C-alpha positions as CSV (number, residue, x, y, z in Angstrom):
1,M,5.2,61.3,-126.7
2,G,7.2,60.3,-123.7
3,E,10.5,58.6,-123.1
4,V,10.4,54.9,-122.4
5,L,12.0,54.3,-119.0
6,V,11.2,50.7,-118.3
7,V,9.8,47.8,-120.3
8,T,8.2,45.3,-118.0
9,T,5.3,42.9,-117.5
10,H,3.3,41.5,-114.6
11,N,4.4,38.1,-115.7
12,P,7.9,37.5,-114.2
13,S,8.4,34.2,-116.1
14,L,7.8,36.0,-119.4
15,Y,10.2,38.8,-118.2
16,C,13.0,36.5,-117.1
17,D,12.6,32.8,-117.0
18,E,16.2,32.1,-116.2
19,S,18.5,32.9,-113.3
20,P,21.3,35.3,-114.3
21,V,24.7,34.9,-112.7
22,T,24.1,38.2,-110.8
23,L,21.5,36.4,-108.7
24,L,23.7,33.5,-107.6
25,N,24.5,35.0,-104.2
26,V,20.9,36.3,-103.6
27,P,18.8,34.0,-101.3
28,Q,16.2,32.2,-103.4
29,E,13.4,33.4,-101.1
30,R,14.3,37.0,-101.9
31,V,14.3,36.4,-105.6
32,E,10.9,34.7,-105.3
33,A,9.6,37.7,-103.3
34,A,10.9,40.1,-106.0
35,R,9.1,38.0,-108.6
36,A,5.9,38.1,-106.5
37,R,6.1,41.8,-106.3
38,Q,6.6,42.0,-110.1
39,S,3.5,40.0,-110.6
40,Q,1.6,42.4,-108.4
41,D,2.8,45.8,-109.5
42,G,5.0,45.2,-112.5
43,C,8.2,46.5,-110.9
44,P,11.0,44.5,-112.5
45,L,12.5,42.0,-110.0
46,F,15.9,43.4,-110.5
47,L,14.8,46.8,-109.4
48,T,13.4,45.3,-106.2
49,L,16.6,43.5,-105.5
50,V,18.6,46.7,-106.1
51,E,16.3,48.6,-103.8
52,E,16.8,46.0,-101.1
53,G,20.6,46.1,-101.5
54,L,20.8,42.5,-102.6
55,I,22.4,43.3,-106.0
56,L,24.5,46.3,-107.1
57,R,22.8,49.1,-108.8
58,E,24.7,49.1,-112.1
59,P,24.4,45.3,-112.8
60,G,20.8,45.5,-111.7
61,L,20.0,48.3,-114.2
62,Q,21.9,46.5,-116.9
63,L,19.6,43.5,-116.3
64,V,16.5,45.6,-116.4
65,Q,17.7,47.0,-119.8
66,H,18.6,43.6,-121.2
67,Y,15.4,41.8,-120.2
68,G,13.3,44.8,-121.1
69,Q,14.7,44.8,-124.6
70,K,14.4,41.0,-124.9
71,L,10.7,41.2,-123.7
72,F,9.9,44.0,-126.1
73,R,11.5,42.3,-129.1
74,S,9.9,38.9,-128.4
75,S,6.5,40.0,-127.3
76,G,6.0,43.5,-128.8
77,P,4.4,46.4,-127.1
78,S,1.0,44.7,-126.6
79,A,2.5,42.3,-124.0
80,C,4.5,44.9,-122.2
81,A,4.0,47.7,-119.8
82,L,5.9,50.7,-121.3
83,C,6.5,52.9,-118.3
84,S,6.8,56.5,-119.1
85,S,4.3,58.7,-117.3
86,S,2.5,56.9,-114.5
87,T,3.2,57.8,-110.9
88,R,4.7,54.3,-110.3
89,C,7.0,54.7,-113.2
90,R,8.0,58.3,-112.2
91,N,8.9,56.9,-108.8
92,M,11.0,54.1,-110.4
93,R,12.6,56.8,-112.6
94,A,13.5,58.9,-109.5
95,R,15.1,56.0,-107.7
96,F,16.8,54.0,-110.5
97,R,17.4,56.0,-113.6
98,P,21.0,55.8,-114.7
99,R,22.8,59.1,-115.0
100,R,23.0,60.6,-118.5
101,R,21.6,57.6,-120.4
102,K,18.3,56.0,-121.0
103,L,17.3,52.9,-119.2
104,I,16.1,51.3,-122.4
105,S,17.8,52.2,-125.6
106,G,18.2,50.8,-129.1
107,L,14.7,49.5,-129.4
Protein backbone atom coordinates (compact mmCIF):
# COMPACT_ATOMS: atom_id res chain seq x y z
CA MET A 1 0.00 0.00 0.00
CA GLY A 2 1.41 3.36 -1.02
CA GLU A 3 1.43 6.77 0.57
CA VAL A 4 -1.25 9.22 -0.58
CA LEU A 5 0.50 12.24 -2.05
CA VAL A 6 -2.31 14.20 -3.66
CA VAL A 7 -6.09 13.91 -3.62
CA THR A 8 -7.48 15.44 -6.78
CA THR A 9 -10.15 15.21 -9.44
CA HIS A 10 -10.49 16.12 -13.10
CA ASN A 11 -13.44 18.34 -12.12
CA PRO A 12 -11.95 21.67 -10.97
CA SER A 13 -15.37 22.94 -9.77
CA LEU A 14 -15.75 19.93 -7.50
CA TYR A 15 -12.16 20.42 -6.29
CA CYS A 16 -12.44 24.16 -5.56
CA ASP A 17 -15.53 26.12 -6.51
CA GLU A 18 -14.42 29.27 -4.70
CA SER A 19 -11.58 31.72 -5.14
CA PRO A 20 -9.21 31.61 -2.14
CA VAL A 21 -7.61 34.87 -1.07
CA THR A 22 -4.24 33.54 -2.29
CA LEU A 23 -5.54 33.87 -5.86
CA LEU A 24 -6.58 37.54 -5.61
CA ASN A 25 -3.41 38.80 -7.30
CA VAL A 26 -3.30 36.08 -9.95
CA PRO A 27 -4.70 37.10 -13.34
CA GLN A 28 -8.06 35.42 -13.90
CA GLU A 29 -6.96 34.00 -17.26
CA ARG A 30 -4.07 32.15 -15.53
CA VAL A 31 -6.45 30.71 -12.93
CA GLU A 32 -8.78 29.58 -15.72
CA ALA A 33 -5.85 28.03 -17.61
CA ALA A 34 -4.84 26.15 -14.44
CA ARG A 35 -8.42 24.91 -14.03
CA ALA A 36 -8.40 23.79 -17.68
CA ARG A 37 -5.21 21.84 -17.09
CA GLN A 38 -6.75 20.19 -14.03
CA SER A 39 -9.73 19.09 -16.11
CA GLN A 40 -7.31 17.51 -18.60
CA ASP A 41 -4.68 15.82 -16.44
CA GLY A 42 -5.93 16.12 -12.85
CA CYS A 43 -3.03 18.28 -11.66
CA PRO A 44 -4.50 20.52 -8.92
CA LEU A 45 -4.79 24.10 -10.14
CA PHE A 46 -2.70 25.32 -7.20
CA LEU A 47 0.26 23.16 -8.24
CA THR A 48 0.10 24.60 -11.74
CA LEU A 49 0.10 28.12 -10.30
CA VAL A 50 3.07 27.27 -8.06
CA GLU A 51 4.92 25.78 -11.02
CA GLU A 52 4.30 28.96 -13.03
CA GLY A 53 5.52 31.15 -10.16
CA LEU A 54 2.13 32.83 -9.74
CA ILE A 55 1.67 31.84 -6.09
CA LEU A 56 4.21 30.97 -3.43
CA ARG A 57 5.08 27.32 -2.87
CA GLU A 58 4.03 26.92 0.77
CA PRO A 59 0.62 28.61 0.47
CA GLY A 60 0.03 26.63 -2.73
CA LEU A 61 0.82 23.33 -1.03
CA GLN A 62 -1.39 24.27 1.91
CA LEU A 63 -4.25 24.87 -0.52
CA VAL A 64 -3.62 21.50 -2.19
CA GLN A 65 -3.78 19.85 1.23
CA HIS A 66 -6.89 21.73 2.32
CA TYR A 67 -8.90 21.20 -0.86
CA GLY A 68 -7.73 17.61 -1.20
CA GLN A 69 -8.93 16.81 2.31
CA LYS A 70 -12.19 18.65 1.71
CA LEU A 71 -12.75 16.73 -1.54
CA PHE A 72 -11.95 13.38 0.07
CA ARG A 73 -14.24 14.01 3.02
CA SER A 74 -17.17 15.23 0.93
CA SER A 75 -16.93 12.86 -2.04
CA GLY A 76 -15.05 9.84 -0.77
CA PRO A 77 -12.38 7.92 -2.62
CA SER A 78 -14.64 6.92 -5.52
CA ALA A 79 -14.80 10.52 -6.78
CA CYS A 80 -11.12 11.25 -6.24
CA ALA A 81 -7.86 10.44 -7.92
CA LEU A 82 -5.58 9.33 -5.11
CA CYS A 83 -2.12 9.87 -6.51
CA SER A 84 0.45 7.53 -5.10
CA SER A 85 2.23 5.52 -7.76
CA SER A 86 1.54 6.73 -11.29
CA THR A 87 4.27 8.47 -13.28
CA ARG A 88 2.31 11.74 -13.26
CA CYS A 89 2.01 11.60 -9.48
CA ARG A 90 5.66 10.70 -9.00
CA ASN A 91 6.52 13.75 -11.10
CA MET A 92 4.26 15.93 -8.93
CA ARG A 93 5.90 14.42 -5.86
CA ALA A 94 9.38 15.25 -7.11
CA ARG A 95 8.45 18.88 -7.80
CA PHE A 96 6.10 19.77 -4.98
CA ARG A 97 6.32 17.42 -2.01
CA PRO A 98 6.84 19.39 1.19
CA ARG A 99 9.95 18.54 3.10
CA ARG A 100 9.51 16.10 6.00
CA ARG A 101 5.73 15.95 5.95
CA LYS A 102 2.97 14.42 3.91
CA LEU A 103 1.06 16.51 1.42
CA ILE A 104 -2.21 15.05 2.64
CA SER A 105 -2.43 14.07 6.30
CA GLY A 106 -5.12 13.43 8.85
CA LEU A 107 -7.53 11.70 6.48
